[in-house]
C-alpha positions, 0 to 999 in steps of 0.5 A, spaced: 500 500 500 502 507 498 500 512 503 498 519 500 496 525 504 490 529 501 490 537 504 483 539 503 478 544 506 483 546 512 484 538 513 489 533 512 487 526 510 492 520 509 489 514 505 492 508 502 492 507 495 493 501 490 498 501 485 495 502 478 489 506 481 489 514 479 489 519 484 482 521 482 480 514 484 483 514 490 480 520 492 473 518 490 474 512 494 475 515 500 470 520 499 474 526 499 472 533 496 474 532 489 470 532 482 471 528 476 466 531 472 469 527 465 470 521 469 477 521 468 477 522 460 482 528 461 477 533 458 474 538 464 480 540 469 475 539 475 480 534 478 486 539 478 490 538 484 497 541 486 502 536 488 507 538 494 513 541 490 517 536 494 514 530 491 512 533 484 519 529 481 515 522 483 510 523 477 511 523 470 510 529 466 504 531 463 502 529 456 500 534 451 492 533 452 493 534 460 498 540 458 492 543 454 487 542 459 491 545 465 493 551 460 486 553 460 485 553 468 486 560 471 488 556 478 494 552 474 501 552 478 507 549 476 505 543 480 498 543 478 496 536 475 489 532 473 488 527 478 485 523 473 492 522 469 496 520 475 497 513 476 499 511 483 506 507 484 510 505 490 515 511 489 509 516 491 509 513 498 508 519 502 506 524 497 502 530 499 496 533 494 492 539 495 485 538 492 483 545 489 
């Protein structure tokens, strides 16, 4: 199991994630306040999260489709990613994510 900490609405919640799940699936399974409007199809941007700068290097770079969506989001930062596009790996154990 991989432990991921989500920061949201002034709280921190640490949950267990399975390798191969997306960050969006983990958040939804744990009833965290995140929206997956397009069902994980990488087209709406509603699951935008910020990855802690200390952990951003654990995640593969965004592909062109994800980059296009992120560029349209006004709250986008250099550490912003779409939770539906981040697949959990063991190396992400301890990662901290802020839900926008």
